[in-house]
N, C-alpha and C positions, 0 to 999 in steps of 0.2 A: 447343511443349514441347521443351526441351533435355533429352533423356532421359539421366539419369545413374544412376538406381537403379530396379530392378524388385523389387517387394515381393510375393512369393507369400504369400497370406494364409491358406490352409487346406490341410489334407492332401487334401481332396477335389478341389483343383485339380490335385494331383499324380497321384492314383490313385482309382479307384472303390472306396471301402472302406466305404460306408454300410451295405451289406447284411451285410458281415462284422461290423461293430459291432453291428447289430441282432441278429444270431444269437448273438453273444457275450453280449449282455444277457440274452437268453432262456435261454441255458445257465446263466448266473450265477443267474437267478431260480430255475431248476429245482434247481440244487445247493443253494440256500438254503431249499428247500421252500416257495417262494412261488408261489401260483397266479396268476402274472402272465404275460402274453405280449404282445409288441408285433408285430403283423403289419406288412406293408409300408406300408399306408396310414396306420396309427397312427404309425409312425416318421417318415414324411414330414411329418406334422403337428408332431411333436416337434422336427423340425429347423428349424422357423420361429424357434426361439431357440437360442442357443448354450449349451453346458455340460451334460455328462452328469450331473453331480451335481445340477444344478438340475432336470433332468428327473426324476430319481429323487425329489427332494424334492416335486415337484408330484404325482407319482404316489402317494407315501406319504401326503401330506396329504389325499387323497381316500379313504383307507382307514379302516375302523373302528379298526384297530390300526396306527397309523402307526409307521414304523421310527424307531429312534433315529439320531442323527447318526453314531454309530460303525458301525451296520449299513449305512447308506447309503454311507459311505466304503469299507467292506469290499466291498460289492456292486460298486461302481465299480472298485475296484482289481482284483477278480477278473475283471470284464469286460475290463479293459485287458490283463490277462495272456492271457486266452483269445484276444482279437482279435489281439494282437501276435504270439502264437505261430503262429497260422494264417498271418498275412501273411509272417512270416519264414521259416517252414518250407515253405509251399506256393508262395510267390512272389506277386508282384502286377505287373500290367501298368501301366506309366505311361500317362497319358492322352496322346492325340495332341498333339504339339507341345512337350511338356515337355523332351525331350532337345534338340530343335532350339533352343528358347528359351535353355537353359543354354549351349549352344555359341555362339549368337549373342551373348549377353551377355559371355561370356568373350573372344570375339574382338574385340568392340567396346569393351572396357574398361568395361563397365557393371556396377556392383555389384549383386549379388543378395542378397536377404534373405528369410528365412522369418519371417513375422509372424503367428503363430498364438496361439490361447489353448487349444490342446490340450496334452497332456502330451508330454514329450520322448520317452518310450518309443514313442509312435505314429510319430513321425518316424524314429526309429532303426530301427523295424521295417520301414518302407518302404524305407529305405536298404538293408537286408539283402535284403528281398523283391524289390527291383528288379534284383538280380543285376548290380551294377557299372554300371548305366545311370544311376544317380543317386547323387551323393556329397555329403555335407554339407560337405565341404571346399570346394565351389564357392561357398558362401555366406559373405558377409562378416559377417553377423549372423544369429543364430537366436534368436528370442524365443518363449517358450512361456508357459503359464499361470503358471508359477513366477515370471515377471518382472513380473506385474501384480497389482493388487488387484481390478480389475474386468474381467470378460471381455467379449467382443463381445456386443452391438453398441456398447458403450462404446468410444470411440476411443483409450483409454489405450495399448494395445499399439502402435498406429501412431504415436502421439506419441512414445513411447519409441524406436521404430525410427528415426524422423526425427532424434532427438537423437543416437543412437548413430552414425548414418551421417553426421552433420553435413550433413543434406540439407534442402532446401526442398521443400514439397509439390509445387510446380510443376515440379520436375525429376524427379518420380517417377511410376511407373505401378504401381498395385496390381492384382492379379489375384485375384478371389474367386469363390465358387461358391454362396453363399447370401445371402438378403436381410439376415440379421442381420450377417453379415460385411461385406457391401456398406455397410451403414449405418455401420459402424466406420471403414472407409477413407474414405468421403465425409465423415464427421464430422471427420476430420483434414485435410480439404481436398485429398485426393489423387484424381486422375482414375483411374477404375477400369474394367477390363475384367472382365466376368462370363462365366464358362464353367460353366453349371450342370451338375451331375451328374444321374444317373438319379433320385435321391431329392429333388432340389431344383428340377427343371426346371419345375414348376408354380407356383413362387413368382413374386411380382410384382417385376420388376427395372426398373421405370420410372425409377429413379434412376441407373441405370448409364450410363456414358459410351459403352461399347460392350458389346454382347451377342452372343456367338458360341457355337456348340456346343463349340468347343475352341480352344486356343491356336493350333493349326495353321491353323484357318480364319481366325483374326485375322491371322496372319503372312502 
């Protein structure tokens, strides 16, 4: 591989935020008067697929009184505000190797891209919460859910990233943290390093090219 581009695919590669997101969902449920609660094991199961709104739709469809599309959108928006506020105000530690990877790419002239199907607010909150250790200006391209019609595991967001970067899959390294996101990068033909987080470590990453506990371990 002639490495020219590194594509970071999920906010979970950058920082451990899954439990923050889980607790934010539960707070949004409470505020809406819903008798719903996601414990850690339930949330681990939900992370087998991407997309918070999709998870809410699945939960709603199993209820006797399913939520309207507007209620689901409102719940998800409120969850995002709660989670992003906590990350921005209380700070978040970047995972081992993230700072070193960004420095390496910058020094080597390798382009960095964020290739997510989360919302831009989540990325911006991490930039604030990381307290100057992480800057979006270091990334040549930033793709979010607003840029695609289909979220991961569909490879659309990676195909878009390759097009914007003018890159070939063989000159790229993707870094992911979940099986759904891994399937997206591999679906675009990109070799992928997986660094599972606390909530995704039990998933099956047999399709990964490399599997390490962190970027630092890989480096």
